[in-house]
C-alpha positions as CSV (number, residue, x, y, z in Angstrom):
1,X,-34.2,16.4,47.3
2,X,-33.2,17.8,50.7
3,X,-29.8,19.6,49.5
4,X,-30.1,22.8,51.7
5,X,-26.3,23.7,50.3
6,X,-24.9,26.9,48.7
7,X,-23.4,26.7,45.3
8,X,-19.9,27.7,46.8
9,X,-20.1,24.8,49.1
10,X,-21.5,22.5,46.3
11,X,-18.4,23.7,44.0
12,X,-16.1,22.5,46.9
13,X,-17.6,19.1,47.6
14,X,-17.5,18.3,43.9
15,X,-14.1,19.6,43.2
16,X,-15.5,21.8,40.6
17,X,-14.6,25.3,39.4
18,X,-17.1,28.3,39.5
19,X,-17.1,30.4,36.3
20,X,-19.5,32.8,37.6
21,X,-21.3,33.4,41.1
22,X,-23.7,36.4,41.4
23,X,-25.7,35.0,44.2
24,X,-24.7,32.2,46.7
25,X,-28.2,31.4,47.5
26,X,-29.3,28.0,49.0
27,X,-29.8,25.3,46.6
28,X,-32.6,22.8,47.8
29,X,-33.0,20.7,44.6
30,X,-31.9,20.6,41.0
31,X,-33.4,19.2,37.6
32,X,-31.7,16.8,35.0
33,X,-34.2,16.9,32.3
34,X,-34.1,20.2,30.6
35,X,-37.7,19.7,29.2
36,X,-39.0,20.0,32.5
37,X,-37.1,22.8,33.9
38,X,-38.9,25.8,35.4
39,X,-37.9,29.3,35.6
40,X,-35.5,29.8,38.6
41,X,-34.6,26.0,39.0
42,X,-31.1,24.4,38.7
43,X,-30.1,22.3,35.9
44,X,-27.5,19.5,36.4
45,X,-26.4,18.3,33.0
46,X,-26.0,14.5,33.0
47,X,-24.6,12.5,30.3
48,X,-25.9,8.9,29.5
49,X,-25.8,6.3,26.9
50,X,-28.2,7.8,24.5
51,X,-28.0,11.5,25.6
52,X,-26.0,14.3,26.8
53,X,-27.5,16.8,29.1
54,X,-24.4,19.1,28.5
55,X,-25.9,19.6,24.9
56,X,-28.9,21.4,26.4
57,X,-27.4,23.7,28.7
58,X,-28.1,26.6,26.4
59,X,-31.7,25.6,26.3
60,X,-31.9,25.4,30.2
61,X,-30.5,29.1,30.2
62,X,-33.1,30.3,27.7
63,X,-35.9,28.7,29.8
64,X,-34.6,30.5,32.8
65,X,-32.4,28.4,34.9
66,X,-30.8,30.2,37.6
67,X,-27.8,27.9,38.1
68,X,-26.1,25.2,36.1
69,X,-23.4,22.2,36.8
70,X,-21.9,21.1,33.5
71,X,-19.0,19.4,32.0
72,X,-19.3,21.9,28.8
73,X,-18.4,25.5,29.1
74,X,-20.8,28.2,27.9
75,X,-19.8,31.2,26.2
76,X,-19.8,34.5,28.2
77,X,-23.0,35.9,26.9
78,X,-25.0,32.6,28.3
79,X,-23.1,32.5,31.4
80,X,-23.9,36.3,32.4
81,X,-27.5,35.2,32.5
82,X,-26.8,32.9,35.5
83,X,-26.7,33.2,39.2
84,X,-23.9,30.6,39.0
85,X,-22.3,28.3,36.8
86,X,-19.9,25.1,38.2
87,X,-17.7,23.4,35.8
88,X,-16.9,19.8,36.5
89,X,-15.0,17.4,34.4
90,X,-17.7,14.6,35.0
91,X,-21.1,15.4,35.9
92,X,-22.2,11.9,36.8
93,X,-19.0,11.5,39.1
94,X,-19.7,14.7,40.7
95,X,-23.3,13.7,41.6
96,X,-22.0,10.5,43.0
97,X,-19.5,12.6,45.2
98,X,-22.5,15.0,46.4
99,X,-24.6,11.9,47.3
100,X,-22.0,10.2,49.2
101,X,-21.1,13.6,51.2
102,X,-25.0,14.2,51.7
103,X,-25.3,10.7,53.4
104,X,-22.6,11.4,55.6
105,X,-24.7,14.5,57.1
106,X,-26.9,12.5,58.7
107,X,-27.1,9.7,61.7
108,X,-29.1,7.2,59.3
109,X,-28.7,3.3,59.6
110,X,-28.1,2.3,55.9
111,X,-29.0,-0.9,54.0
112,X,-28.1,-2.0,50.7
113,X,-29.9,-4.7,48.5
114,X,-28.1,-6.5,45.8
115,X,-28.5,-9.5,44.0
116,X,-29.5,-11.3,40.7
117,X,-33.4,-11.6,41.5
118,X,-35.5,-10.4,44.0
119,X,-33.8,-7.0,44.8
120,X,-36.9,-4.8,44.3
121,X,-39.3,-6.9,46.5
122,X,-36.8,-7.4,49.0
123,X,-35.9,-3.6,49.2
124,X,-39.7,-3.0,49.2
125,X,-40.4,-5.4,51.7
126,X,-37.5,-3.9,54.1
127,X,-39.0,-0.5,53.4
128,X,-42.5,-1.5,54.3
129,X,-41.3,-2.6,57.9
130,X,-38.8,0.0,58.6
131,X,-40.9,2.7,57.5
132,X,-43.7,1.4,59.8
133,X,-41.5,2.0,62.7
134,X,-39.4,5.2,61.8
135,X,-39.0,7.5,59.2
136,X,-36.9,5.7,56.3
137,X,-35.7,7.0,53.0
138,X,-35.3,4.6,50.0
139,X,-35.0,4.6,46.1
140,X,-38.5,4.0,45.0
141,X,-39.2,1.9,41.9
142,X,-36.4,0.6,39.8
143,X,-34.1,3.8,40.7
144,X,-31.1,1.6,41.4
145,X,-28.6,2.7,38.8
146,X,-25.8,5.3,38.4
147,X,-28.3,7.9,38.1
148,X,-31.4,6.7,40.0
149,X,-29.5,5.8,43.1
150,X,-27.7,8.9,44.0
151,X,-30.6,11.1,43.1
152,X,-32.7,9.2,45.5
153,X,-30.0,9.5,48.3
154,X,-30.2,13.2,48.1
155,X,-33.6,12.7,49.4
156,X,-32.3,11.8,52.9
157,X,-33.1,14.5,55.6
158,X,-32.5,14.7,59.4
159,X,-35.8,13.3,60.0
160,X,-34.8,9.8,58.6
161,X,-33.4,7.0,61.0
162,X,-33.2,4.2,58.2
163,X,-32.3,4.2,54.7
164,X,-32.8,1.0,52.4
165,X,-31.3,1.3,48.9
166,X,-31.6,-1.3,46.1
167,X,-28.3,-1.6,43.7
168,X,-28.5,-2.6,40.2
169,X,-26.0,-3.6,37.9
170,X,-25.0,-4.6,34.3
171,X,-21.3,-4.1,34.3
172,X,-18.2,-5.1,36.6
173,X,-17.6,-2.5,39.1
174,X,-21.0,-0.9,39.2
175,X,-22.1,-2.4,42.4
176,X,-18.8,-1.3,43.9
177,X,-19.4,2.2,42.8
178,X,-22.6,2.8,44.0
179,X,-22.1,0.8,47.3
180,X,-19.4,3.5,48.0
181,X,-21.8,6.1,48.0
182,X,-24.2,4.2,50.7
183,X,-21.4,2.6,52.9
184,X,-24.1,0.4,54.3
185,X,-24.4,-0.7,57.7
186,X,-25.9,-4.0,56.3
187,X,-25.7,-5.2,53.0
188,X,-28.3,-7.9,51.8
189,X,-27.3,-10.2,48.9
190,X,-30.7,-12.0,47.7
191,X,-29.2,-14.5,45.1
192,X,-26.5,-15.2,42.3
193,X,-28.0,-16.3,39.3
194,X,-27.6,-16.1,35.4
195,X,-28.5,-12.5,34.5
196,X,-27.2,-9.8,32.0
197,X,-24.8,-12.5,30.7
198,X,-24.4,-10.8,27.4
199,X,-22.5,-8.1,29.4
200,X,-21.0,-10.2,32.3
201,X,-19.9,-13.1,30.2
202,X,-19.6,-15.5,32.9
203,X,-21.3,-16.5,36.3
204,X,-18.1,-15.9,38.3
205,X,-18.3,-12.3,37.0
206,X,-21.8,-11.9,38.2
207,X,-20.8,-13.2,41.4
208,X,-18.0,-10.9,41.8
209,X,-20.0,-8.0,40.8
210,X,-22.9,-8.5,43.1
211,X,-20.6,-9.1,46.1
212,X,-18.5,-5.9,45.4
213,X,-20.6,-4.2,47.9
214,X,-18.7,-6.2,50.7
215,X,-15.7,-4.1,50.4
216,X,-17.7,-0.9,51.0
217,X,-19.8,-1.8,54.0
218,X,-18.9,-0.1,57.5
219,X,-16.2,-1.7,59.5
220,X,-18.6,-3.6,61.9
221,X,-21.4,-4.1,59.1
222,X,-23.3,-7.3,58.6
223,X,-23.8,-9.3,55.5
224,X,-27.2,-11.1,54.9
225,X,-27.3,-13.7,52.3
226,X,-29.3,-16.4,50.7
227,X,-27.6,-19.4,52.2
228,X,-29.1,-21.9,49.9
229,X,-27.3,-20.2,46.9
230,X,-24.3,-22.1,46.0
231,X,-22.1,-19.1,45.0
232,X,-23.2,-17.2,48.0
233,X,-22.4,-20.4,50.4
234,X,-18.7,-19.4,50.1
235,X,-19.4,-16.3,52.2
236,X,-20.5,-18.2,55.3
237,X,-17.1,-18.5,56.4
238,X,-16.9,-14.9,57.2
239,X,-17.6,-13.9,60.8
240,X,-20.1,-11.0,59.9
241,X,-22.4,-13.1,57.8
242,X,-26.0,-14.1,58.5
243,X,-27.9,-16.5,56.1
244,X,-31.5,-17.4,55.4
245,X,-33.1,-20.0,53.4
246,X,-34.9,-23.3,53.3
247,X,-31.8,-25.6,54.4
248,X,-31.5,-26.2,57.7
249,X,-27.7,-25.0,58.0
250,X,-28.9,-21.4,57.8
251,X,-29.2,-19.0,60.5
252,X,-32.9,-18.3,59.6
253,X,-34.6,-21.3,58.4
254,X,-37.7,-21.1,56.4
255,X,-40.5,-23.7,56.5
256,X,-42.9,-23.2,53.6
257,X,-46.5,-25.1,54.0
258,X,-49.5,-24.7,51.9
259,X,-51.3,-22.1,53.9
260,X,-48.4,-20.4,55.9
261,X,-44.9,-20.3,56.7
262,X,-42.7,-20.8,59.4
263,X,-39.4,-18.8,60.3
264,X,-37.0,-20.4,62.9
265,X,-34.5,-17.7,63.9
266,X,-32.3,-17.9,67.2
267,X,-34.3,-20.4,68.9
268,X,-37.7,-18.9,68.2
269,X,-40.5,-19.9,65.8
270,X,-42.5,-17.4,64.0
271,X,-45.6,-18.5,61.8
272,X,-47.4,-16.2,59.5
273,X,-48.6,-15.8,55.8
274,X,-47.8,-13.3,53.3
275,X,-50.6,-11.7,51.2
276,X,-48.6,-12.8,48.3
277,X,-48.0,-16.5,49.6
278,X,-45.5,-17.7,47.0
279,X,-42.5,-19.9,48.2
280,X,-39.6,-18.1,46.9
281,X,-41.3,-14.5,48.4
282,X,-40.4,-16.0,51.8
283,X,-36.8,-15.6,51.0
284,X,-37.4,-11.6,50.4
285,X,-39.2,-11.6,53.7
286,X,-36.4,-13.8,55.5
287,X,-33.9,-11.1,54.3
288,X,-36.0,-8.2,55.9
289,X,-36.8,-10.0,59.3
290,X,-33.1,-10.2,59.7
291,X,-32.6,-6.6,58.9
292,X,-35.3,-5.8,61.4
293,X,-33.9,-8.0,64.0
294,X,-30.4,-6.5,63.9
295,X,-32.0,-3.1,64.4
296,X,-33.6,-4.3,67.3
297,X,-37.4,-3.8,65.9
298,X,-40.0,-5.9,67.8
299,X,-41.1,-8.8,65.7
300,X,-44.6,-7.6,66.1
301,X,-43.8,-4.4,64.3
302,X,-42.3,-6.6,61.5
303,X,-45.1,-9.0,61.3
304,X,-47.7,-6.5,61.3
305,X,-46.0,-4.5,58.3
306,X,-45.0,-7.6,56.4
307,X,-48.5,-8.9,56.4
308,X,-49.8,-5.8,54.9
309,X,-47.2,-5.9,52.2
310,X,-49.3,-6.7,48.9
311,X,-46.3,-7.4,46.6
312,X,-44.8,-5.2,43.6
313,X,-46.7,-4.9,40.4
314,X,-45.5,-6.9,37.7
315,X,-43.3,-9.0,40.0
316,X,-45.1,-12.4,40.8
317,X,-48.4,-10.3,41.0
318,X,-51.5,-12.5,41.7
319,X,-54.5,-11.2,40.0
320,X,-57.5,-13.1,41.3
321,X,-60.5,-14.2,39.3
322,X,-63.8,-15.6,40.3
323,X,-62.6,-19.2,39.8
324,X,-58.9,-19.0,39.1
325,X,-55.8,-16.7,39.1
326,X,-53.2,-15.3,36.9
327,X,-49.5,-14.7,38.0
328,X,-48.2,-11.7,36.1
329,X,-44.4,-11.7,36.4
330,X,-43.6,-9.2,33.4
331,X,-40.9,-7.2,35.0
332,X,-37.7,-9.5,34.6
333,X,-37.0,-13.0,33.3
334,X,-33.8,-15.0,33.8
335,X,-33.2,-18.6,33.9
336,X,-33.5,-18.9,37.8
337,X,-36.6,-16.6,38.1
338,X,-38.2,-18.5,35.3
339,X,-37.5,-21.7,37.3
340,X,-39.2,-19.9,40.5
341,X,-42.3,-19.2,38.5
342,X,-43.0,-22.6,36.7
343,X,-42.4,-24.1,40.3
344,X,-45.1,-21.9,41.8
345,X,-47.8,-22.4,39.0
346,X,-47.0,-26.2,38.6
347,X,-49.1,-26.3,41.9
348,X,-52.3,-25.3,40.2
349,X,-54.7,-28.0,39.1
350,X,-55.0,-26.7,35.5
351,X,-52.8,-24.0,34.3
352,X,-51.6,-22.4,31.2
353,X,-48.3,-20.9,30.2
354,X,-47.5,-17.6,28.4
355,X,-43.8,-17.0,28.3
356,X,-41.5,-15.0,26.5
357,X,-37.9,-14.1,25.8
358,X,-35.2,-14.2,28.5
359,X,-33.4,-11.2,27.4
360,X,-29.7,-10.2,27.7
361,X,-28.3,-13.8,27.7
362,X,-25.9,-13.2,25.1
363,X,-24.2,-16.6,23.6
364,X,-25.8,-18.4,26.3
365,X,-29.4,-17.7,25.1
366,X,-30.0,-20.7,23.0
367,X,-28.7,-23.2,26.1
368,X,-31.0,-21.6,28.5
369,X,-34.2,-21.6,26.3
370,X,-33.5,-25.1,25.6
371,X,-33.2,-25.8,29.5
372,X,-36.6,-24.0,29.9
373,X,-38.2,-26.2,27.1
374,X,-36.8,-29.3,29.3
375,X,-38.5,-27.9,32.4
376,X,-41.8,-27.3,30.5
377,X,-41.9,-30.8,29.3
378,X,-41.8,-32.1,32.7
379,X,-44.8,-30.1,33.6
380,X,-48.4,-30.7,32.4
381,X,-49.9,-27.4,31.3
382,X,-53.1,-27.2,29.6
383,X,-51.5,-24.8,27.0
384,X,-48.4,-23.2,26.4
385,X,-48.0,-20.0,24.5
386,X,-44.3,-19.0,23.5
387,X,-43.6,-15.6,22.2
388,X,-40.4,-13.7,20.8
389,X,-37.5,-14.4,18.7
390,X,-35.2,-16.0,21.5
391,X,-37.9,-18.3,22.9
392,X,-38.3,-20.0,19.2
393,X,-35.4,-22.5,20.7
394,X,-38.0,-23.6,23.4
395,X,-40.6,-23.8,20.8
396,X,-38.6,-25.7,18.3
397,X,-37.6,-28.3,21.0
398,X,-41.4,-28.8,22.3
399,X,-43.3,-28.5,19.1
400,X,-43.1,-32.3,18.2
401,X,-42.8,-33.5,21.8
402,X,-46.0,-31.7,23.4
403,X,-49.5,-30.9,22.6
404,X,-51.1,-27.4,22.8
405,X,-47.7,-25.7,22.0
406,X,-48.3,-22.4,20.2
407,X,-45.5,-19.8,18.9
408,X,-45.9,-16.2,18.2
409,X,-43.0,-14.0,16.7
410,X,-44.0,-10.8,19.1
411,X,-46.3,-9.7,21.8
412,X,-48.2,-7.6,19.3
413,X,-48.8,-10.7,17.0
414,X,-50.2,-12.7,20.1
415,X,-51.9,-10.0,21.7
416,X,-55.5,-10.4,20.3
417,X,-55.5,-14.2,20.6
418,X,-54.2,-14.5,24.1
419,X,-56.5,-11.7,25.6
420,X,-59.5,-13.5,23.9
421,X,-58.0,-17.0,25.3
422,X,-57.5,-15.8,28.9
423,X,-61.0,-14.2,28.9
424,X,-62.7,-17.5,27.7
425,X,-60.7,-19.8,30.1
426,X,-62.0,-18.7,33.4
427,X,-61.2,-21.7,35.4
428,X,-57.7,-21.9,34.3
429,X,-54.9,-20.6,36.3
430,X,-52.2,-18.6,34.0
431,X,-48.4,-17.6,34.2
432,X,-47.7,-14.7,32.3
433,X,-43.8,-14.4,32.5
434,X,-41.0,-12.5,30.0
435,X,-38.3,-9.9,30.1
436,X,-39.6,-6.3,30.6
437,X,-39.1,-5.3,27.0
438,X,-41.8,-8.0,25.9
439,X,-44.5,-6.0,27.7
440,X,-46.6,-9.0,28.8
441,X,-48.7,-6.6,31.1
442,X,-50.5,-5.9,27.8
443,X,-52.3,-9.4,27.8
444,X,-54.0,-8.8,31.1
445,X,-54.7,-4.8,30.5
446,X,-58.6,-3.8,30.6
């Protein structure tokens, strides 16, 4: 973090109340996990779904915290041990307020990335390009929620010229809340697809949520969309929209070939090949290209950086073997990403599928797992292994229609058999895909 702020100013920003202030010494960072707190550090007590940091304030004081931000007041004997104590009604909202204020301190071109699929890879691609040109701040990994994003934003400093932040969501209103912190110059929306339907209930709710960012962009801001997506096509009527995709009606048109890809943008053509040469990966690269073009970054800088980009672990990660490859896509799984992955592996001469549950589909789970079965039936896999309670719907549909279909109830049940099967089939390509909770990376460990 790069706060460089005094407790008195912090209290003013978050509209808190100082219960004690012995020393108004500048704060540079704080800790949100009392277990990791060291003597002399600041403890910010956050409340989550399964924890409440306010319950550990006394512990933080006993460990030697010099300051605390909390929504639970301490007794006087504990307060006296601190240099300062700031009371706020809601520590998470206070954190969001601080992050929003912090970004406004600097002259940084800000980009947000939202969407149902491809957010992290797109964000990482944009970061790879921008950071190769000028100092760039971003949220690493999957720190894209109401906790991780504002804390990542607090890493912004005077040195940074660009900032790219992925925004995740699992409920209505969440994208809007987090986009307000960023107030981006550019908003990338990767796609709208079935995700978290257990919480969103309808596709329309997903569309409304992922596009909440539009209300939070700067007055002259740009919206960059996947123009092939049926939901996002509605946005093309807006003046500040630029689109990318494989269809010819887009501002950036992608032509995907066996050994390379071609971008057509503003009457120019650019031929190149990604290290991870997978068709839908070029959608992510196209979004990054438009961002860099709008920032007037030379195309030579873009292509030099993007050709070096090796991908993100567990996301369509290609593991090469002597005579075959494994596609490991075990970070997330929903109907659209599953379709993308199946299309990719179907180009192999000989391949097997190791597929697991698509989680958080709620009442739609059986429908989409049956559709998955119909997709698999059209393919010609050497073997199909289905794992998990929800994908049993897929297995029940296929077991009398296809040969070499096997079912396991859990990853642990399948682990020994499938690790052995992968080792012994060195000339077979594999697609290994499931939602994160299935932990499918276990199949290729060691």
